[in-house]
C-alpha positions in Angstrom: -23.1 11.9 -58.9 -22.5 11.6 -62.6 -23.3 8.5 -64.7 -19.7 7.9 -65.7 -18.7 8.2 -62.0 -21.4 5.7 -61.0 -20.4 3.3 -63.7 -16.7 3.5 -62.7 -17.6 2.6 -59.1 -19.8 -0.3 -60.3 -17.1 -1.6 -62.6 -14.5 -1.4 -59.8 -17.0 -3.3 -57.6 -17.3 -5.9 -60.2 -13.6 -6.3 -60.7 -12.8 -6.4 -57.0 -15.6 -9.0 -56.5 -14.5 -11.2 -59.3 -10.8 -11.1 -58.2 -12.0 -11.9 -54.6 -14.1 -14.8 -55.8 -11.1 -16.3 -57.4 -9.1 -15.9 -54.2 -12.0 -17.5 -52.2 -12.1 -20.5 -54.7 -8.4 -21.0 -54.1 -8.9 -21.0 -50.3 -7.1 -17.7 -49.9 -9.8 -16.4 -47.6 -7.9 -13.6 -45.8 -7.0 -12.0 -49.1 -10.5 -12.6 -50.4 -11.9 -10.9 -47.3 -9.9 -7.7 -47.9 -11.2 -7.6 -51.5 -14.8 -8.2 -50.5 -14.5 -5.4 -47.8 -13.1 -3.1 -50.5 -16.1 -4.0 -52.8 -18.6 -3.3 -49.9 -17.1 0.1 -49.4 -17.9 0.8 -53.1 -21.4 -0.5 -52.6 -21.8 1.8 -49.6 -20.7 4.8 -51.7 -23.4 3.9 -54.3 -26.0 3.7 -51.6 -25.1 7.2 -50.6 -26.5 8.3 -54.0 -29.8 6.4 -54.3 -31.5 8.8 -56.7 -28.6 8.8 -59.0 -28.3 5.0 -59.0 -32.0 4.5 -59.6 -31.9 7.0 -62.5 -29.0 5.3 -64.1 -30.1 1.7 -63.3 -27.2 0.9 -61.1 -28.2 -2.2 -59.1 -27.0 -0.8 -55.7 -29.2 -3.1 -53.7 -27.8 -6.2 -55.2 -24.2 -5.0 -55.0 -24.6 -4.2 -51.2 -26.3 -7.6 -50.5 -23.8 -9.6 -52.5 -20.9 -7.8 -50.8 -22.3 -8.5 -47.2 -23.0 -12.2 -48.1 -19.5 -12.6 -49.7 -18.0 -11.3 -46.5 -20.2 -13.4 -44.3 -19.4 -16.6 -46.1 -15.7 -15.8 -46.0 -15.9 -15.4 -42.2 -17.7 -18.8 -42.1 -14.7 -20.3 -43.9 -12.4 -18.6 -41.5 -14.4 -20.0 -38.6 -15.4 -16.6 -37.5 -19.1 -17.3 -36.7 -19.8 -14.2 -34.8 -18.6 -11.9 -37.6 -20.5 -14.0 -40.2 -23.7 -13.7 -38.2 -23.2 -9.9 -37.9 -22.9 -9.6 -41.7 -26.0 -11.8 -42.3 -27.9 -9.5 -39.9 -26.5 -6.4 -41.6 -28.2 -7.4 -44.8 -31.6 -7.6 -43.1 -31.2 -4.3 -41.3 -30.1 -2.6 -44.5 -33.2 -4.0 -46.4 -35.5 -2.8 -43.6 -33.8 0.6 -43.7 -34.5 0.8 -47.5 -38.2 0.0 -46.8 -38.4 2.6 -44.1 -36.7 5.2 -46.4 -39.8 4.9 -48.7 -38.0 6.4 -51.8 -40.6 6.7 -54.4 -38.5 4.9 -57.1 -37.3 2.0 -54.9 -38.9 -1.3 -56.0 -40.4 -2.5 -52.7 -41.3 -5.9 -54.1 -37.6 -6.5 -54.9 -36.6 -5.4 -51.4 -39.2 -7.7 -49.8 -38.1 -10.6 -51.9 -34.4 -9.9 -50.9 -35.6 -9.6 -47.3 -37.2 -13.0 -47.3 -34.1 -14.5 -48.8 -31.8 -12.7 -46.3 -34.0 -13.8 -43.3 -33.9 -17.5 -44.5 -30.1 -17.2 -44.9 -29.8 -15.9 -41.4 -31.9 -18.3 -39.8 -30.2 -21.3 -41.7 -26.9 -19.9 -40.5 -27.9 -19.6 -37.0 -29.4 -23.1 -36.9 -26.3 -24.7 -38.4 -24.1 -22.9 -35.8 -26.5 -23.4 -32.9 -26.6 -19.6 -32.4 -29.5 -17.8 -30.8 -31.7 -16.0 -33.3 -31.5 -12.2 -32.8 -35.0 -11.5 -31.3 -34.7 -7.8 -31.9 -34.1 -8.4 -35.6 -37.2 -10.5 -35.9 -39.3 -8.1 -33.9 -38.2 -5.5 -36.5 -39.3 -7.8 -39.3 -42.6 -8.5 -37.6 -43.2 -4.8 -37.0 -42.5 -4.0 -40.7 -44.3 -6.9 -42.3 -47.0 -8.0 -39.8 
């Protein structure tokens, strides 16, 4: 994918996320959720072009993680705990997938740092909502990181 195309997608993501953040702050959670989902779709498109994103320094990992977290926190506000938990878990599985992918240009230290943060976010969410921790998820984390 060309650099201008990547930049266009990233800029669309930024605009959609900024607009959705404003809706979220106003308490318009349903509308914010739609925008966040649209932004996530753009992040997914970028993730289908890892090498191009890496070469052009597009922060595809951060865009994906931020999108998922925005959706998760919006679900929390909408009292949709099941959906929120699924999005928090999705971040962890995504990061584990990137580590497994072993792309030579992916910064594994960055991913591991994001993974620690995502695992803490998920466990805090689960504790606050008295949800059971996904044992399969943490088995995957232990397998990958000892």
